[in-house]
C-alpha positions in Angstrom: 75.2 57.3 210.4 76.6 57.3 206.9 77.9 54.1 205.3 81.7 53.8 204.8 83.1 54.6 201.3 83.7 51.2 199.6 87.2 50.2 198.5 87.0 49.8 194.7 89.3 47.4 192.8 89.5 47.6 189.0 90.5 44.5 187.1 91.9 45.4 183.7 91.9 42.7 181.0 93.2 43.1 177.4 93.3 40.7 174.6 94.8 41.6 171.2 94.3 39.7 167.9 97.7 38.0 168.3 97.2 37.2 172.0 94.1 35.3 171.2 96.3 32.6 169.7 97.8 32.0 173.1 95.5 30.2 175.5 96.9 31.6 178.7 96.1 35.1 177.5 92.4 34.4 177.0 89.9 36.7 178.6 88.5 33.9 180.8 92.0 32.9 182.0 92.8 36.5 182.9 89.5 36.9 184.7 90.1 33.8 186.8 93.6 34.8 187.7 92.6 38.3 188.7 89.6 37.2 190.8 91.6 34.5 192.6 94.2 37.1 193.5 91.5 39.5 194.8 90.0 36.7 196.9 93.4 36.1 198.5 94.1 39.8 199.2 94.3 40.9 202.8 92.7 44.1 204.2 90.3 44.6 201.3 87.3 42.5 202.4 83.9 43.5 200.9 85.7 45.5 198.3 83.8 46.4 195.1 85.3 44.7 192.1 84.9 46.2 188.6 86.0 44.7 185.3 87.3 46.6 182.3 87.9 44.5 179.2 89.4 45.5 175.8 89.0 42.7 173.4 91.0 42.9 170.1 93.1 46.0 170.9 96.8 46.5 170.7 98.8 47.5 173.8 101.1 49.8 171.9 98.9 52.8 172.6 96.1 53.9 174.9 93.4 54.4 172.3 91.2 51.7 173.9 87.7 52.2 175.1 87.9 50.2 178.3 91.2 51.6 179.5 89.9 55.1 178.8 86.8 54.5 180.9 89.0 53.1 183.6 91.2 56.2 183.6 88.1 58.5 183.6 86.8 56.8 186.7 90.2 57.0 188.3 90.3 60.8 187.7 86.9 61.1 189.3 88.2 59.3 192.4 86.1 56.2 191.9 89.0 53.7 191.8 91.4 52.8 194.6 93.4 49.9 193.1 94.1 48.6 189.6 95.1 44.9 189.0 96.4 43.4 185.8 97.8 39.9 185.0 101.1 41.4 183.8 102.5 44.7 182.7 101.9 44.0 179.0 98.1 43.8 179.6 98.1 47.5 180.6 100.4 48.6 177.8 103.5 47.9 175.8 104.7 51.5 175.3 107.4 52.0 177.9 107.2 55.8 177.9 103.4 56.1 178.3 103.2 53.3 180.9 106.1 54.8 182.8 104.3 58.1 182.9 101.3 56.4 184.5 103.4 54.4 186.9 105.6 57.3 188.1 103.3 60.4 187.8 99.6 59.6 187.4 99.0 56.7 189.8 100.9 58.3 192.7 99.0 61.6 192.1 95.6 59.9 192.5 96.7 57.5 195.2 96.2 54.4 193.0 97.6 51.1 194.1 98.8 49.3 191.0 99.4 45.5 191.0 100.8 43.2 188.3 100.4 39.6 189.4 102.9 37.8 187.1 105.6 40.5 187.6 105.2 40.3 191.4 104.7 44.1 191.5 102.7 45.9 194.1 103.1 49.7 194.3 101.9 49.8 197.9 105.1 47.9 198.9 107.6 50.2 197.1 107.2 53.3 199.4 107.5 55.9 196.7 109.7 53.8 194.4 108.4 52.7 191.0 110.1 49.3 190.7 113.5 50.3 189.5 115.5 48.9 186.7 113.7 45.5 186.7 110.3 47.1 185.8 111.9 49.5 183.3 113.7 46.5 181.6 110.5 44.5 181.4 108.7 47.4 179.7 111.7 47.9 177.3 111.6 44.2 176.4 107.8 44.3 176.0 108.0 47.3 173.7 110.7 45.7 171.5 108.6 42.5 171.5 105.6 44.6 170.1 107.8 46.1 167.4 109.3 42.8 166.5 105.8 41.2 166.4 104.6 44.0 164.2 107.4 43.5 161.7 106.7 39.7 161.7 103.0 40.2 161.3 103.5 42.7 158.4 106.0 40.3 156.7 103.5 37.4 157.0 100.8 39.6 155.6 102.9 40.7 152.6 103.7 37.0 151.9 100.0 36.5 151.7 99.7 39.6 149.5 102.2 38.2 147.0 100.4 34.8 146.9 97.0 36.5 146.4 95.7 34.9 149.6 94.9 38.0 151.7 91.4 39.3 151.1 90.0 42.5 152.5 86.8 42.5 154.6 84.8 44.5 152.0 84.6 44.1 148.2 84.5 46.9 145.7 81.1 47.7 144.2 80.2 45.0 141.7 81.7 42.2 143.6 80.7 40.0 146.6 82.4 37.3 148.7 82.0 33.8 147.3 81.7 30.6 149.3 85.5 30.2 149.2 86.0 33.8 150.6 87.3 35.1 147.3 85.7 37.9 145.2 83.1 37.0 142.6 80.9 39.2 140.5 77.6 40.3 142.1 74.9 39.5 139.5 72.9 42.6 140.6 75.6 45.2 140.6 78.3 43.9 138.1 76.2 45.0 135.1 76.2 48.5 136.4 80.0 48.5 136.5 80.0 47.3 132.8 77.5 50.0 131.9 79.8 52.7 133.4 82.8 51.5 131.4 80.8 51.2 128.2 79.4 54.7 128.6 82.9 56.0 129.2 84.1 54.2 126.1 81.3 55.9 124.1 82.8 59.3 125.2 80.5 60.1 128.1 82.2 62.2 130.9 81.4 61.4 134.6 78.6 63.9 134.7 76.9 62.4 131.7 77.4 58.9 133.2 75.7 60.1 136.5 72.8 61.3 134.4 72.5 58.0 132.6 72.6 56.1 135.9 69.9 58.3 137.4 67.6 58.0 134.3 67.9 54.2 134.7 67.0 54.4 138.4 70.1 52.6 139.5 70.7 53.0 143.3 74.0 54.4 144.4 76.5 52.1 146.1 75.5 53.4 149.5 71.8 52.9 148.8 72.4 49.4 147.6 74.4 48.5 150.7 71.7 50.1 153.0 69.0 48.1 151.2 71.0 44.9 152.0 71.5 45.7 155.7 74.8 47.6 155.6 74.0 50.9 157.2 77.4 52.5 157.2 76.6 55.6 155.2 74.1 58.5 155.5 71.9 58.1 152.4 69.4 60.7 153.3 70.8 63.1 150.6 71.5 60.5 147.8 68.0 60.5 146.2 69.3 58.0 143.6 72.0 60.4 142.3 75.5 59.1 142.0 78.5 61.3 142.8 80.9 61.9 140.0 83.7 60.8 142.4 82.1 57.4 142.8 82.1 57.0 139.0 85.7 58.1 138.7 86.8 55.7 141.4 85.2 52.8 139.5 86.8 53.8 136.2 90.2 54.0 137.9 89.9 50.6 139.7 92.0 48.0 137.9 90.5 45.3 140.1 87.5 45.1 137.7 89.8 43.5 135.1 90.4 40.5 137.5 93.7 42.0 138.8 94.4 41.5 142.5 95.8 44.8 144.0 96.9 45.1 147.7 99.4 47.0 149.8 98.4 50.4 148.5 98.7 52.0 152.0 100.9 51.6 155.0 100.6 52.5 158.7 102.9 55.3 159.7 103.7 53.9 163.2 103.4 50.7 165.3 100.0 50.5 166.9 98.8 53.7 165.2 95.9 54.3 162.8 97.4 56.9 160.5 98.1 55.6 157.0 99.8 57.0 153.9 99.6 56.1 150.2 102.5 54.2 148.8 104.0 54.6 145.4 102.2 52.5 142.8 105.5 50.6 142.1 105.3 49.2 145.6 101.7 47.8 145.2 101.1 44.1 144.9 99.4 43.3 141.6 98.4 39.8 140.4 96.6 39.5 137.1 93.8 36.9 136.6 93.3 36.5 140.3 89.5 36.6 140.3 86.7 36.7 137.7 86.8 40.0 135.7 83.8 42.2 135.3 85.3 44.1 132.4 88.0 43.0 130.0 91.5 44.3 130.1 91.1 45.7 126.6 88.0 47.6 127.6 89.7 49.0 130.7 92.8 50.1 128.7 90.6 51.7 126.0 88.7 53.7 128.6 91.9 54.9 130.3 93.2 56.0 126.9 90.1 58.0 126.1 89.5 59.6 129.5 90.4 63.3 129.8 92.6 63.9 132.8 93.6 67.3 134.2 95.7 68.7 136.9 94.1 70.7 139.7 95.2 74.4 139.5 97.4 75.8 142.3 95.6 76.2 145.6 96.4 79.9 145.8 94.7 80.4 142.4 91.4 79.0 143.8 91.3 81.1 147.0 88.0 83.1 147.2 86.1 84.5 150.3 83.2 81.9 150.3 85.3 78.8 149.6 83.6 75.8 151.2 80.8 77.9 152.7 78.1 77.9 150.0 75.4 75.1 150.1 72.2 74.3 148.3 69.3 75.0 150.6 67.1 72.4 149.0 69.4 69.3 148.8 72.1 70.5 151.4 75.0 69.7 149.1 77.9 72.0 148.6 77.7 74.3 145.6 80.9 74.3 143.5 82.2 77.5 142.0 82.8 77.9 138.3 86.4 79.2 137.8 85.8 81.8 135.2 85.8 85.6 135.0 82.1 86.0 136.0 82.2 83.2 138.6 79.0 81.5 139.8 78.0 79.0 142.4 75.7 76.2 141.1 74.0 73.1 142.4 75.7 70.3 140.5 74.2 67.4 142.5 70.7 67.7 141.2 71.8 68.8 137.7 70.6 65.3 136.5 67.2 65.6 138.2 65.0 68.0 136.3 62.1 67.5 138.8 64.2 68.7 141.7 63.4 72.1 143.3 67.1 73.1 142.9 67.6 71.9 139.4 69.5 74.6 137.5 70.0 76.6 140.7 72.8 79.1 140.2 73.9 82.4 141.8 76.7 84.8 140.8 79.6 85.1 143.1 79.7 88.9 143.0 76.0 89.1 143.6 76.2 86.7 146.6 79.2 88.5 148.1 77.4 91.8 147.7 74.3 90.5 149.5 76.3 89.2 152.3 78.4 92.3 152.7 75.3 94.5 152.7 73.9 92.5 155.7 77.2 92.5 157.5 77.9 96.2 157.0 74.4 97.3 158.1 74.9 95.3 161.3 78.4 96.7 161.8 76.9 100.3 161.6 74.3 99.4 164.1 77.0 98.1 166.5 79.1 101.3 166.1 76.0 103.5 166.7 75.1 101.5 169.8 78.6 101.8 171.2 78.5 105.5 170.8 75.4 105.6 172.9 76.6 103.1 175.5 77.1 104.1 179.2 80.9 104.1 179.2 81.2 105.3 182.8 79.2 102.5 184.4 82.2 100.2 184.9 84.1 103.1 186.6 81.2 103.7 189.0 81.0 100.0 189.8 84.7 99.8 190.5 84.5 102.8 192.8 81.6 101.3 194.7 83.5 98.0 195.1 86.5 99.9 196.5 84.2 101.7 199.0 82.9 98.4 200.3 86.5 97.1 200.5 87.2 100.0 202.9 84.0 99.4 205.0 84.9 95.7 205.4 88.5 96.6 206.4 87.0 99.0 209.0 84.8 96.4 210.6 87.8 93.9 210.6 89.7 96.6 212.6 86.8 96.9 215.0 87.0 93.1 215.6 90.7 93.3 216.3 90.1 96.2 218.8 87.3 94.3 220.5 89.5 91.3 220.9 92.4 93.5 222.4 89.9 95.1 224.8 88.7 91.7 225.9 92.3 90.4 226.4 93.1 93.5 228.4 89.9 93.0 230.5 88.6 96.4 229.4 85.3 94.7 228.5 83.4 91.7 229.9 82.9 88.4 228.1 79.2 89.3 227.6 80.0 92.7 226.1 82.6 91.2 223.8 80.3 88.5 222.5 77.4 90.8 221.9 79.5 93.5 220.2 81.4 90.9 218.2 78.1 89.3 217.0 76.9 92.7 215.8 80.1 93.3 213.9 80.1 89.8 212.4 76.5 90.3 211.3 77.4 93.6 209.5 80.5 92.0 208.0 78.4 89.2 206.5 76.0 91.8 205.0 78.9 93.8 203.6 80.7 90.8 202.2 77.5 89.6 200.5 77.1 93.0 198.8 80.8 93.1 198.0 80.6 89.6 196.4 77.6 90.6 194.2 79.4 93.8 193.2 82.5 91.8 192.3 80.5 89.4 190.2 78.7 92.2 188.4 82.0 94.1 187.9 83.7 90.9 186.5 80.7 90.4 184.1 80.9 94.1 183.0 84.6 93.8 182.3 84.0 90.7 180.2 81.2 92.5 178.4 83.4 95.5 177.8 86.1 93.3 176.3 83.6 91.5 174.1 82.1 94.9 173.1 85.5 96.2 172.3 86.4 93.2 170.1 83.0 93.5 168.4 83.5 97.2 167.8 86.9 96.6 166.3 85.4 94.0 164.0 82.6 96.4 163.0 85.2 99.0 162.1 87.1 96.4 160.1 83.9 95.5 158.2 83.1 99.2 157.4 86.6 99.8 156.3 86.9 96.7 154.1 84.5 98.0 151.5 83.5 94.5 150.5 83.5 90.9 151.6 87.1 89.6 152.2 88.3 86.1 153.0 89.2 87.2 156.5 85.7 88.6 157.2 84.0 85.5 155.7 86.1 83.1 157.9 85.5 85.2 161.0 81.8 85.7 160.6 80.2 83.2 158.3 79.9 79.4 158.9 77.6 78.6 155.9 75.4 80.2 153.3 72.4 78.3 152.1 71.1 79.4 148.7 67.5 78.8 147.6 65.7 79.4 144.3 64.9 83.0 143.7 68.3 84.2 145.0 67.1 83.7 148.6 69.8 83.0 151.1 70.1 81.9 154.7 73.3 82.7 156.6 74.6 80.6 159.5 76.8 83.0 161.5 79.9 82.1 163.5 79.5 85.1 165.9 75.8 85.1 167.0 75.9 88.5 168.8 77.3 90.3 165.8 74.9 89.5 163.0 71.1 89.2 163.0 69.3 86.4 161.3 69.0 87.0 157.6 67.1 85.3 154.9 
């Protein structure tokens, strides 16, 4: 005898950063209150109790790991009841929570209980709590917005006082004993070197070369060496990126100026941010020890050559963002000139690298790719001409024939039943003849099902073949590699020394492997 399916109760507990300041909202207090309630519940003895805890997450949205795990188990039918201390623990957004209360929980047969709100969905008989529940959620949502405004105001007061410190420091600094930034004796000299080289007229590429020649680890490599493994350093090889150099030269914090409030969150409880105008930033001079003087910083800014990016439509080309170095796996930029080329900029400073000086002409690369694509397109067109176009029609005709046979045997079953009711045949004759008909029906249905599956697969293959043929015709008619063909067929192109290429295709059954 199979064991009964257990009744599963999910206890959901949430604690945000602000809630941690209120003792009654602590995780332990919520746990105790929920378990005491479960112990006193009637009709759910020997129930399985699960805990789902989100610590440090806002209730204004449902981007929380524990609540997502809870909802996943609910959808799989593994949860019967959800209990929270109060409505705000589950969420503070009235629209989203209302959707779960009115649509999702009833659909999955979930009993939802909020202890402090004296709410139990099993006692409402299809109702969702009425205006009292809606009003509580509305108050909760306005409370969240008000709290967000107050928190933001308090944070900006700290900004203006220079008291708010970010968790991480820019390269060249470290957190001191008092929590404020102070120069890092190991990396601060590298920042000074970058500014001094820029003052001497070196551009970012030349600065990268100088840093590489001095064997100075990149910021990511330095962090990894000190236990901060937040970046993939497998491709660094001691070579700085020009963007890292540019960011350092742009950062006024190295003059001792405190800068905060550069970005703002676009919505309450969200994670999307946008850059604010520089006039809205908070800047406090002489806030922390400077690594470079204000005079040096200003001199570097005055000497630096700045340029505007050309219009996007002027930089559109078929292989944009698709060409990579096969040796170091870095993207190969394109020179914007009449005879455009792709080159490996990353190892330009490392003369010992296998891809040092690697370059390939854009026209040459596009010609190689189009030659491969067009040959494969011609193969596809030739194969389609030789394909057995009538097979699907034969299969459909055979399937229709078996439909008729099955219908005929079903008619026989109906006739047998009528003869039995009219007492034209005996019970024994009816059973024996019906068994024979059922046996033949099972055989015919099995064949019909296999035919149907084969036909369905053939129809799908025909559609795929038709789309592939149409694409092949487009390739042949294009006369060269276009942006549309590149986006449709090519994921990446890896370039190796000696003009060898490896193509990663988007449509595997269109193009063969090429090297």
